[in-house]
Structure formats: C-alpha cells, structure tokens
Wavefront OBJ file of the C-alpha trace (Angstrom):
o trace
v 0.000 0.000 0.000
v 1.548 3.309 -1.020
v 1.516 6.449 1.149
v -1.212 7.923 -1.075
v -3.597 5.035 -0.513
v -6.442 5.207 1.935
v -7.321 1.949 3.656
v -10.929 1.182 4.428
v -11.868 1.374 8.112
v -11.844 -2.439 8.144
v -8.307 -2.534 6.728
v -7.142 0.155 9.133
v -8.553 -1.729 12.118
v -6.720 -4.854 10.980
v -3.476 -2.901 10.585
v -3.838 -1.519 14.101
v -5.034 -4.851 15.516
v -8.092 -3.277 17.055
v -11.758 -3.894 16.413
v -13.618 -1.824 13.863
v -15.806 -0.515 16.664
v -12.745 0.657 18.629
v -11.303 2.292 15.511
v -14.530 4.198 14.905
v -14.577 5.349 18.538
v -11.000 6.603 18.185
v -11.917 8.450 14.988
v -14.952 10.012 16.698
v -12.754 11.024 19.655
v -10.240 12.659 17.293
v -7.439 10.234 18.182
v -7.133 9.158 14.542
v -7.656 11.659 11.757
v -10.174 10.937 9.036
v -12.472 12.688 6.619
v -15.757 11.812 5.010
v -16.321 10.947 1.395
v -20.066 10.782 1.144
v -21.176 8.375 3.854
v -17.760 6.692 4.047
v -15.014 7.486 6.541
v -11.654 7.800 4.851
v -8.378 7.417 6.720
v -5.014 8.270 5.186
v -2.441 5.490 5.465
v -0.028 8.030 6.946
v -2.477 8.669 9.799
v -2.865 4.940 10.457
v 0.910 4.470 10.522
v 1.429 7.535 12.729
v -1.133 6.277 15.247
v 0.481 2.826 15.251
v 3.899 4.374 15.845
v 2.650 6.442 18.787
v 0.947 3.401 20.310
v 4.094 1.295 19.975
v 6.187 3.992 21.648
v 3.685 4.231 24.529
v 3.807 0.468 24.972
v 7.608 0.496 24.961
v 7.701 3.262 27.606
v 5.246 1.351 29.792
v 7.296 -1.821 29.457
v 10.511 0.012 30.370
v 8.779 1.578 33.375
v 7.517 -1.812 34.581
v 10.954 -3.367 34.078
v 12.614 -0.546 36.034
v 10.115 -0.930 38.878
v 10.695 -4.693 38.960
v 14.458 -4.072 39.083
v 14.034 -1.658 41.989
v 11.955 -4.238 43.853
v 14.570 -6.937 43.192
v 12.164 -9.045 41.163
v 14.386 -9.388 38.113
v 17.165 -11.924 38.021
l 1 2 3 4 5 6 7 8 9 10 11 12 13 14 15 16 17 18 19 20 21 22 23 24 25 26 27 28 29 30 31 32 33 34 35 36 37 38 39 40 41 42 43 44 45 46 47 48 49 50 51 52 53 54 55 56 57 58 59 60 61 62 63 64 65 66 67 68 69 70 71 72 73 74 75 76 77
C-alpha cells in the first residue's frame, strides 16, 4: 500500500489490531484523523501508521517503566 492510498476502516482496524468498533470510537474522539467521502469514513495510510507508531512507543515506555520498577523491587534476576 503506497503512502497515497487510503485503507478502508476495516483494513485500518486490521493494521492496528483493534476492532472496527474501537477504531470508529477513536476516529470520533479525534485520536485518529479521518475525513468523510459521502457516507464513508476515509483514513489516510499516513495517519494509520502515525497512530500505530505512537501506540508502539507508549507500549515500549510502559514496558521500560515496569521493568525498572521490577528491578528496583529486586524481582528481576
């Protein structure tokens, strides 16, 4: 899929590994940019990839934080 392509909401939800319902809630909340083309919601691939990147970074930070806390508590070997 090239950067100019626009995945369907179903494709975008699969790319993000979230349900379609969750994707639509995130679009409605403004967490993922989209625009309307008639009655269809259109999401730019760049917006899907940007959201995925932000989510991965958040997950990595949370994992590092948990690992650091476990180290401080002496739980890691």
